[in-house]
N, C-alpha and C positions, 0 to 999 in steps of 0.2 A: 503491499499500500508507498512507498515511498511517493515522495511531490517530489521530488531527487530536484533538490536543488533551489535556488535563488528565486528570483521571481523571474518570469519567464516570459516571450513573446505569445502569442496563438491563448488560447481559453485552459483554465482548467477546470476543471468539470466533479465536485462532491457529489456525487451518484447512490441511492436506493436507497439514501441513509432518512431516519428520524431529525424532522427539521426543526427546529423549536425558536421561532425566529423576533420574540421580543419585538417587531413592529406594533403601531398606532392598535392595532384591529388583535394583536396579540397570538396573527394568525401558527396556525401547526400543520406538519404534515407523519401523517403516517408513515408515507415513504416520500421521499421528496427528494429532491437536487437540488444543488447550492453552482454558479457560473460565475468564477472569475477571470478579469482580464487585468492583470497588469496588476497594479495595488486595488484594484473596486470592485465590486461584484457587481454582476452584469444581470443577473436573474437568478429566481429563486422563485419554489415551483413542486408542486406536485404528481409523481409518476418520475419513473425512468426519463431519464435526461432524451434518452431517443425519439423519446415516440412527443418527443415536448418541441409546441409552433417554435421557439425562439434556438432549435438545436437544426429545426426544417431550414429555418431562417439565415441561420448563422451559411449554412450548410452551399443556400441557395448564394448566395454572395460572396460567397468566398475567394481569395484573391489572390494571386505570386502573393509573398512575402507578408500572408496576413496573421500567419503562425500553425500550428499544428491542435486539434482538440491535446490534450490527455485528462482520463478520467480517469479518479479515483476510485475504485470499490467502496463503498464506505457502507458494503451491509454490514447491521453490527453496531449501528454506531449512531451515537446524535449527533448533529452540529444544532449546536450554543453558538449567539456571540461569543466574543472572547469577556474575559470576568474582568474588570473596572475595580481595582482596589486604591480606596480613594484619601488614606492613610496610614502613614507609615515609618518609622526611622532606621534604615536602612543601616546605618553604623552600628547601630545593638546585635546585628547577625553578630560581631566579632565579642558578644555580653552576655550570653542566654547563658540563662541555668543559676542566676545568681540574686541573688532573695528572693527566693521559690515562695517561702511566709510572711511575705511583710507588705504594709500599707502603700498605698502610693505614697507619700510622703517619705514614707522610711524610704522607699525602693531606690526615688529619685538618690538621697540625701548617703544611699550609698553609692549608687555608680555614679553619680557627679565627678569624683574625683578620679575612678575610674576613664570614667567621660573625657578628663584633660586630659592625656597623655596623645587624644586621635589625631594622626597625620596621613600623609594623604596614602601612601601606602595601606597602610592599615584604612582607610574608609572605602578604597576601593576594592582592594579582595573581600571588605565585609560586601560591600554591594554590588559586587558581580556575582560573587553565591548568593546574595537574597535576593536576586532580581533572578539570576540562574532557580531557584526554588519556585520563586512566585510566578515562570512561567512553566517550569511544568507541574503547576496544580492548573495553570486553566488561566492564568491572568495574560491579558499580549498589554492588558497598561495600567500603572504604577504609578503614582503622586509620593513625591517621599518629605517628607517636612525636616529639613535638617535646621539647626540650630543652634549647635554649639560649636563654636568654633575656635581653638584654643588659640589662645597667642602666638605659637611659633606651630602649627598647626599645616599653615602649607593652604594649597587652593581645594580646599575641600568639596566645594560645589561640583567644582571641575570632576576629580578625580570620581564622585555619581555619576554627571553625562559622560564620560568616557566609559565608566563599566555597564550604561543604559544601551549608548553603542556597542559595544564589543556584544551583549547578550541578545539583540537587535527585538528592545521590545519598547514601545508604547513612554513617552515619561513627562511627566509635571515634574518639575525639580523648584520647594517651593526655596528663597529665600528667607530660611528664619532666625531670629536675632536675641539676648537678653541684656537685657543691661541694668538690672532690678536686679544686685546682687546681696551678700546675706546680708553684707555689711549696709546695705541703705534699707534694713526687713526685708530682705526677700528670698527666694529660698535654694536659689543656684551658689555654689561657690563666686569668690569674685575672680577666680583667673579666667573660667572661661565666660563673661560677660565681656560686652564690649561697646566700645562711648556712642552717643545719639548718631552724632554726627559719620563716623568712622562702618556701624551697620548701614545710613543712607546711603552713603556714599557708594560702600560693597552691594547695594541693593539696585540701582542703578548702573551699575556693571554689568550686571549677572544680569537681568534684563537686556541689554544692549548688547551685550556679548551672544548670545543664549539664545534668547524667543523668539522661537517663528513662528508667528500666525494660522500663519499658510496652510489651504486646505489638505495638504498633503503630508502636517507636520508629524514629526517623531519629537521635537521634542521643545515641549511651552516650560514656560516659569512665571509662576507664582510669588507673595512676599504673604511672610509667612512671622511673624513674632507667637513666640512662642505662649504664653499665660497669662492671665490676670497675675498674677502672683510669680510672675518672675521679669514684665517689664513695668516699664512706664504708660502714666496714658498721655505722654509725652511725643514717644514711640505710638504707641496706635492710633495718634491723630495723626502722625506724618507719613506713618505708611501707609494708611487709607488712600493721602492723597498723592503719596508716591505711585498707585497699588491705579486708583482710577487716570491719571492725570499717563501713566504709561499701558493703557490698557489689557489690565493682566488681572489673573485674579488675588481676594485674600482667602486668608488660613491660620486657625490659631487653634485651642483647647481652649476646653466653655466646661462647664457645671461638668465636671465630669468624676469630681466628689463634693460629702457633704463640706471638707476642710471648705474647698473653694469658693462655697456657699456662703460661708462662717468669713473666711475675707475679704468679700466684697460689703457685704454687711458688715464688716467691721470697718474697712479703709474704704468704702463709697458710700454706707450706706441705699445702699442697692442691692437686685436680684446683680445673677453675671448675666442675664442677656438687656434687664433697664443700662447695663453698667455699661455694655461693647457698645448699644445705643446710643448713650451720650458719648461714646466718642467715632463715634462715625459707622460704627464697623456692621451696620443691616445693611441687604440690599440685596439685588440676587446674581450680584458678583462677588460674596461672600460664601464659604461657608466654615461650619466649625465643629470639631473631632469629639468627640464621644454624647457628650446634650446631653447626661443619665440625669441630671435633677432638675428636667425643666417644668418650670407651674406653667399652669394653662395661661395665666396672658403672656411666659413666655416664649410660649408655641406660636397662640393668636398672633405676639410680633411676626415671628417666624413666617409666618406663614402669607403676611399680610408682605412683608416684604420681600418673598418669596429664598431668603438665606437659608442656606439646605445647614445638612445634618450629616456627619460618615461616621455611623453605628460601629466601634469595635467591638462585640458580644464576647469574641471568646478572651481579650484583655480584659474587656472590663469587668468578668465570671475570674479568672486568672490575678489580680485584684484588690476582687473582693468591693469592687465600688459600686455595684447595681448593673437594676438592669433600665438600659433606656425604655421610653412608651415609644415605641412605634409605633401603636397600632395610630395611638394618638399621634401624632406626627403626621403618617402618612392619610389617616381622615382628615384630619385642617388643611392638606394639601400640601406638605411642606417635603421639599423634595430632600430623597432619605436615602444613601446612599450606603457598601456596606467596606471595611478597611478592617487590615489583618491589626496595625498596632505595630508598634517596635517589634523584633524578636526575644527582647529582653522585657517582654510583657506574656510574650505566644511563640512560645517555642516553636508551635508546628505550621505557624506563617501559611496553612492553606487557606485562598479566595474560599475554592466549595467547601467551608468546611464553614468558613465562616457562616454562610447561606443555611448550614442547618444548624445552627445555635442562634440565628437570629431566632428561627423558625421553632426551634423549641423552648430557647429562654420567653421570649414570646408569648408562647402558649402555656407555660409557668404558670407567671404571676395571669392574663386576660384570656386564659378558657380555650376549650379547640379550637376558635373559630377567630381568634385571634389573630393568626397569619395563615396562609395556607403556602402554599408550597410551593407558586409558581410568585404570586407575593416576593419571598426569600430567592429566585432566581433572578426575578425581575430587578432586587437591588442591585448586585451581585453582578450587570451587566448595565440597560438604560438607566437604568436611576441610578448607579456609579455615577457615568456618560457625561448623563444631567447636573449631576454636584458638580463636578468640573466644572462645566460647562462646553462641553468635548460633544453635546449628543445630537448636533450637525453633522457628525463626521462617524459616530462609531459608538456599539451599544443594542446597537438588533440588525440583523440580516435581511436587506435590501437592496432593492438598486442601486446602485448610487456610494453608495457607501462603501468606505474601505471594506477590503475585506481582512476584519480580524475575527477569527473565528476559529470556537476547539471544536473538533473532533473526538467525543469520546465512549471510546470501547464498554456495548452495555451487554455482550453477548454471553460472558464469560462466568463463571463462576456467583459473585455475587450480585450478577445485575440479572439474570438468563430470566430467572420467573418473574421479575419485576412489571407487572404489566404495565404501570405510568411513568415511563421515561422521565418526567421530570420531575416526582414522587423520586423516582430511583435515583438519579441527581444529588437532590438533596439530603434526601432522608440515608440512604443508603450508605455503601465508603463508599471512599473516593475513588473514580472507577482509571484501568490505564488513561492516558490520552494518548490517544493515538496519528496525533495530528494538530500543530498547531501554525495557523498563517498568522502572521501582523502583515498589513497590506502586502498580501497575497506570497509573502515569505514564510517558508519552513523554518522555524525556528524550532517545536517541535517534530517531532519524528519517531515512532514505536514507543513513547516513553521513555526517548529519552535528549537532550538535549541536540540541535545539528548543529548550532552556532559556534559554543564553547563544545571544551571536555570538561567531564562534570569531575573527574576527578584531580582535574591542576585545580578545580575552584575547588574540593575540598581542602585539599593539604595547602595552595596560598590562606585560605581562609584560616586553619589550623593553627599555620605561623604567624594569622597576623594580630589570633587571638590570645595567642601566647605571650609573642611581643607585652601588645597592652595591657595585657592584667602583671605581664613583670617588672612593669614603670610605677 
């Protein structure tokens, strides 16, 4: 079933698979096909490709140089849009398994001194391994929230960008920041915070050097101060102005813990959402990570403004922070996507697992109808694309959209008798990933990375982790 290499001339057809499109009508085909030309989907339909009108039309119109039709026998598989990760911290791939039984603030105070030893080599090794594993688990687009910049660490953002290019996944990297160190009442140690002027200059430079807003973009840049308890109000206000002047998106952590809510009450006499609104951080160009402790008024504010939420169920549970009100957010009309969060608080880091946990946790607190299996897959695909402001290009299998596609094998022992393929993906064990395409290019084939050597990634990551912890 090899797709045989890089982006090709002519047509690539995934034929005979179950197709879950996530288009506006949520169309599904029990037997169908997806047709790709270059980087984009040109046709999605029911039945075998050979019997489709599109195949006949292509054959009739074909001329010398138009390329061949290459057909992948995808029987026994289900095709979905590539999964979209809306919140992550890739550098944490070098610090997994630490402070496993700690609260969020205890976990942070344990790890900040370790992260202060980050450099370019460690960051690139962690990011390459992390993005490689995300691809192995069906993720075609990931954001990253990098906010730890040690004073002598080098170009950490550039290291992550190089990692994404090597793996071949689509990337929205955010230039994070912290300017409120421990000596001024914040949580992070002073050696990982920066001055306001340095942060703004570095953020402008990152946008100017790396942001690509074009329709075919593989790389976009956002602006992402860390959290209300690690940045000043001045940084939040200036970051919002900078981002909007540059036409890029805004991201931060919000309402992750009850401690944060208490911090906002003590310092600002506001809820977290009220505080963010007061500094200009509400709008359809903003998305917040976690949002566990939003009250009804906060949810209404988010819905009315189009602000999105990255729901990170596994990390939230691992840290004992709580369960987000996913049903209430969705009912109000808040855009909701899924995120794995940092690997130091989610050692598995599988987007498909996030869909499963989102479903199970929502039902555990809200009853059996709180979230459906298709709701969960929606949040992992088109919902996440909307949160990232990328849903015009990715997140669903539709003609004209970029060919970011996951092809899962579901005819094996773990899934062969599951009647509903979407239920199998969300509720069953993670199936083998037969093929992962990003812009029509194979990144995973036969459940192995096709772009980079997995053994080398693991070896480099182990060395990076050992080096970092020794510091």
